[in-house]
C-alpha positions as CSV (number, residue, x, y, z in Angstrom):
1,M,62.9,110.9,133.5
2,S,65.5,109.0,135.6
3,F,69.3,109.5,134.6
4,H,72.6,108.7,135.5
5,P,74.4,111.7,137.3
6,T,77.2,111.5,134.8
7,P,76.8,110.1,131.8
8,A,79.8,108.8,129.8
9,V,78.8,111.5,126.4
10,S,76.8,114.5,126.4
11,V,75.6,114.6,122.7
12,C,75.5,118.3,121.8
13,L,73.6,119.9,119.3
14,C,73.0,123.5,118.3
15,T,69.9,124.6,116.1
16,Y,68.8,127.7,114.2
17,N,65.8,127.6,112.0
18,R,66.0,124.1,110.9
19,S,62.9,122.6,112.1
20,H,62.4,120.4,108.7
21,L,65.5,118.7,109.7
22,L,65.9,118.5,113.1
23,K,63.7,115.7,113.8
24,Q,65.8,113.3,111.7
25,T,68.9,114.3,113.3
26,L,67.5,113.9,116.4
27,E,66.3,110.1,115.5
28,S,69.3,109.5,114.3
29,V,71.2,110.3,117.7
30,Y,68.2,108.2,119.3
31,Q,69.5,105.1,117.1
32,Q,72.8,105.0,118.7
33,M,71.4,103.3,121.8
34,S,71.2,100.0,119.7
35,S,75.3,99.9,119.4
36,F,76.6,102.4,122.3
37,G,76.7,100.3,125.8
38,E,77.4,103.3,127.9
39,S,75.1,106.3,129.0
40,F,74.6,109.3,127.1
41,E,72.6,112.4,127.3
42,I,71.3,114.7,124.5
43,V,71.7,118.6,125.0
44,V,70.1,120.9,122.9
45,V,70.5,124.8,122.6
46,D,68.2,126.9,120.2
47,D,69.8,130.1,119.2
48,G,66.4,131.9,118.9
49,S,64.9,130.0,116.3
50,T,61.4,131.8,114.7
51,D,60.2,128.6,112.6
52,K,58.9,125.4,114.1
53,T,61.7,124.6,116.1
54,T,59.8,124.7,119.4
55,E,57.2,121.9,118.6
56,V,60.2,119.7,117.3
57,L,62.1,120.2,120.6
58,A,58.8,119.7,122.5
59,W,58.3,116.1,120.5
60,A,61.8,115.5,121.3
61,E,61.4,115.9,124.9
62,S,58.5,113.6,125.4
63,T,60.0,110.7,123.0
64,S,63.5,110.6,123.7
65,P,64.7,107.3,125.0
66,V,67.7,109.2,126.9
67,P,68.0,112.2,129.2
68,F,67.1,115.1,127.0
69,R,67.5,118.7,128.0
70,F,67.1,121.7,125.8
71,L,67.2,125.3,126.3
72,T,66.4,128.5,124.4
73,Q,68.3,131.7,123.9
74,Q,68.4,134.7,122.1
75,N,70.4,134.8,118.4
76,K,73.7,135.3,119.7
77,G,75.5,132.9,117.0
78,V,76.6,129.3,117.2
79,A,79.7,129.9,118.9
80,A,77.8,131.1,122.1
81,A,75.3,128.1,121.4
82,R,78.0,125.7,121.8
83,N,79.5,127.5,124.5
84,A,76.0,127.1,126.4
85,C,75.8,123.6,125.5
86,V,79.1,123.1,127.1
87,R,78.1,124.5,130.4
88,E,74.9,122.7,130.4
89,A,76.6,119.0,129.7
90,R,77.3,116.7,132.4
91,G,79.3,114.1,130.3
92,T,82.8,113.3,130.6
93,W,83.0,113.6,127.0
94,I,81.0,116.2,125.0
95,A,80.2,115.0,121.0
96,F,79.0,117.7,118.6
97,L,77.0,117.2,115.4
98,D,75.1,119.9,113.5
99,D,71.3,120.4,113.0
100,D,71.4,119.4,109.3
101,Q,73.2,115.8,109.6
102,I,72.2,112.4,110.1
103,A,74.7,110.0,112.5
104,A,75.4,106.5,111.1
105,P,74.0,104.0,113.4
106,R,77.6,103.1,115.4
107,W,78.7,106.9,115.0
108,L,78.8,107.6,118.8
109,M,80.3,103.9,119.8
110,E,83.3,104.5,117.5
111,L,83.8,108.1,118.5
112,H,84.1,106.5,122.1
113,R,85.8,103.5,121.6
114,T,88.6,105.4,119.7
115,A,88.8,107.8,122.7
116,L,89.3,104.9,125.2
117,E,91.8,102.8,122.9
118,T,94.0,106.0,121.9
119,G,93.6,108.4,124.8
120,G,92.9,111.2,122.9
121,D,91.7,114.5,123.8
122,C,89.6,115.0,120.5
123,I,88.3,112.4,118.3
124,G,87.1,113.2,114.7
125,G,85.1,111.4,112.2
126,P,84.5,111.8,108.6
127,S,81.4,114.1,107.2
128,L,80.3,112.8,104.0
129,L,77.5,114.7,101.9
130,L,74.2,113.3,101.5
131,L,72.9,115.2,98.2
132,P,69.8,115.3,97.1
133,N,68.3,112.6,94.8
134,D,67.4,114.8,92.0
135,V,70.7,116.3,91.7
136,S,72.8,114.9,88.8
137,S,75.9,117.0,89.3
138,N,78.8,115.4,91.3
139,P,80.7,118.3,93.2
140,K,84.3,118.0,92.8
141,P,86.3,118.0,96.3
142,T,86.9,121.6,96.4
143,V,83.1,122.2,96.7
144,R,82.8,119.1,98.6
145,R,84.8,120.4,101.5
146,L,83.2,123.9,101.4
147,L,79.7,121.9,101.8
148,G,81.1,120.5,105.0
149,E,82.5,117.2,103.9
150,N,85.7,116.2,105.8
151,P,87.6,113.1,104.3
152,F,90.5,113.7,106.2
153,F,89.3,111.8,109.2
154,A,88.7,108.7,106.8
155,R,92.4,108.1,106.7
156,E,95.6,108.8,108.6
157,P,97.4,112.3,107.2
158,R,99.0,111.8,104.0
159,W,102.9,111.3,104.3
160,F,103.6,114.3,102.0
161,S,101.6,116.7,104.3
162,R,104.7,116.9,106.5
163,F,106.3,119.4,104.0
164,D,102.9,121.5,104.1
165,P,103.4,124.6,106.6
166,R,99.8,123.9,107.1
167,R,100.1,120.3,108.1
168,K,98.6,120.5,111.4
169,A,95.3,122.2,109.9
170,E,94.9,119.4,107.5
171,F,94.2,117.1,110.7
172,V,91.5,119.7,112.2
173,P,88.1,118.2,112.9
174,G,84.9,120.2,112.9
175,T,81.9,120.3,115.3
176,G,79.9,118.6,112.7
177,N,81.6,115.2,113.7
178,V,83.6,115.2,116.7
179,M,84.1,114.2,120.5
180,V,86.2,116.4,123.2
181,R,87.3,115.4,126.5
182,R,85.1,118.0,128.6
183,S,88.4,118.9,130.7
184,L,89.8,120.2,127.6
185,F,87.4,123.1,127.8
186,S,88.4,124.1,131.1
187,D,92.2,124.1,130.1
188,I,92.0,126.3,127.2
189,G,88.4,127.8,127.0
190,G,85.3,127.7,124.8
191,F,84.5,128.7,121.2
192,N,85.4,132.2,120.4
193,E,82.1,134.1,120.4
194,S,83.4,137.1,118.2
195,S,84.0,135.0,115.2
196,S,81.1,134.2,112.5
197,I,82.3,131.5,110.8
198,G,85.5,129.2,111.3
199,E,85.3,129.1,115.1
200,D,85.4,125.4,115.7
201,A,88.7,125.6,113.4
202,E,90.1,128.2,115.6
203,F,89.1,126.1,118.9
204,F,90.9,123.2,117.6
205,R,93.8,124.8,116.3
206,K,94.3,126.4,120.0
207,A,93.9,122.8,121.3
208,I,96.8,121.6,119.2
209,R,98.8,124.5,120.4
210,A,97.9,123.3,123.8
211,K,99.3,120.2,123.2
212,A,95.9,117.9,122.7
213,R,95.8,115.0,120.8
214,I,93.9,114.8,117.7
215,V,92.7,111.3,116.9
216,A,90.8,110.0,113.7
217,S,88.0,107.7,114.1
218,P,87.3,106.5,110.1
219,S,84.3,104.6,111.1
220,A,82.4,107.0,113.0
221,V,80.7,108.4,109.9
222,M,78.4,111.5,110.0
223,Y,76.3,112.5,107.1
224,Q,75.9,116.0,105.9
225,V,72.4,117.0,104.3
226,V,72.8,119.4,101.3
227,P,69.9,121.0,100.1
228,A,70.1,121.7,96.0
229,A,70.6,125.5,96.6
230,R,73.9,124.9,98.3
231,L,75.4,123.8,95.1
232,Q,74.8,127.0,93.2
233,S,77.6,129.7,93.0
234,Q,75.2,132.2,94.8
235,Y,75.7,130.2,97.8
236,L,78.9,129.2,97.4
237,F,80.9,132.1,96.4
238,P,80.5,134.3,99.5
239,L,80.9,131.1,101.9
240,V,84.5,130.8,100.1
241,E,85.4,134.5,100.5
242,K,84.2,134.4,104.0
243,C,86.2,131.0,104.9
244,A,89.2,132.4,103.1
245,S,89.3,135.7,105.0
246,H,88.8,133.8,108.3
247,R,91.6,131.7,107.7
248,A,94.2,134.3,106.8
249,G,93.2,135.9,109.9
250,L,94.2,132.6,111.7
251,D,97.4,132.0,109.7
252,R,98.6,135.5,110.1
253,S,98.4,135.3,113.9
254,E,99.6,131.8,114.5
255,L,102.5,131.4,111.5
256,P,105.8,132.8,111.8
257,K,107.1,135.1,109.1
258,S,108.8,132.6,107.1
259,K,105.9,130.0,107.0
260,L,103.3,132.8,106.3
261,A,105.5,133.8,103.3
262,L,106.0,130.0,102.1
263,L,102.3,129.5,102.5
264,F,101.3,132.6,100.3
265,V,104.0,131.4,97.5
266,L,102.6,127.9,97.6
267,R,98.8,129.1,97.0
268,L,100.3,131.2,94.2
269,G,102.1,128.5,92.6
270,H,98.7,126.3,92.9
271,L,97.0,129.1,91.4
272,A,99.1,129.6,88.4
273,A,100.0,125.9,87.8
274,V,96.4,124.2,88.5
275,V,93.7,126.3,89.2
276,L,93.8,128.7,86.3
277,P,94.9,126.3,83.4
278,S,92.3,123.6,84.9
279,L,89.4,126.5,85.0
280,G,90.4,127.2,81.3
281,F,89.9,123.8,80.3
282,A,86.6,123.4,82.2
283,L,85.3,126.3,80.1
284,A,86.2,125.5,76.9
285,F,85.3,121.8,77.2
286,R,82.1,122.6,78.8
287,Q,82.5,121.0,82.4
288,P,80.7,122.7,84.9
289,E,81.2,120.9,88.2
290,L,85.1,121.4,87.5
291,A,84.5,125.2,86.3
292,L,82.6,125.7,89.6
293,A,85.2,124.3,91.6
294,R,88.2,126.3,90.1
295,H,86.1,129.6,90.5
296,C,85.9,128.7,93.9
297,S,89.5,128.1,94.3
298,L,90.1,131.4,92.6
299,R,88.0,133.4,94.7
300,Y,89.5,131.8,97.6
301,F,93.0,132.9,96.6
302,L,91.9,136.3,95.9
303,A,90.0,136.8,99.1
304,Y,93.2,135.0,101.2
305,A,95.4,137.5,99.5
306,G,93.4,140.5,100.3
307,A,93.0,139.6,103.9
308,L,96.9,139.5,104.1
309,C,98.1,142.0,101.9
310,P,96.5,145.6,102.6
311,S,97.6,145.3,106.2
312,G,101.1,144.4,105.2
313,E,101.1,140.8,106.9
314,L,103.5,139.1,104.6
315,S,105.9,141.6,105.7
316,H,105.0,142.0,109.2
317,P,103.3,139.3,110.4
318,G,101.9,139.1,114.1
319,R,104.5,136.8,115.2
320,T,108.4,136.6,114.2
321,N,109.5,133.3,115.6
């Protein structure tokens, strides 16, 4: 297949043992041709899958309406796979999505349009959950965010976020729906391959410190496919504890002593004033969705505090100014 030597965008996708979802993800990327007037390519890195991923990629290579390349590596983790995607990509911009997502028809066009209009370096769009048809529960926002929903990019930052010491973190995109200026990777490096979770948040927080401009594209919608099993506590509780521990590590490495202490006090106050009372209410009045969300919040606080306190980070954080 002939291809433009420098496409406007490289759509990068990393996959691991999700052949049952990968085809619909790729088909949603193919559909971007109907609205996106620029050239783009698709780059897929298979991180050592053992299911039928190879068959799906062979199908994609033979049917893709745009330049399509894939490479396979031994299982090294998603950060290493994303870095491999970046090295392989030729586009001026690199757009990321995950192998369990479905892009809205105008997703790529909206990201690119916002990039050109704003001059941003990282363009993030909202990720919305796509729940199974046979699931009657309606997860609370806490659970939705754990499952990949990112509503912040559907609007501008809230005015009161300026009083939150984490205010920059609220407006951090994820690799489930973002387009990044390729040159930014040359400026600040790639994803931290030693991180097993949260490597995308770490990358974008690093970008913010390097004065990269983060911009929202509210109409660039991505849908996150959520299997029913992910709505259960057996999946959510280990996930929330990993996320909290990773967040604590980032905070103590980035925040000065005063803000780290303030953040801990705010979390403690939220636990006492909101989480525990509403957990008691949910249990008393049998509201399982609310109870699950508050259990997640409680476990988040305990894991976050546990990652800070044993090493004395509240007294001796890594930064002091």
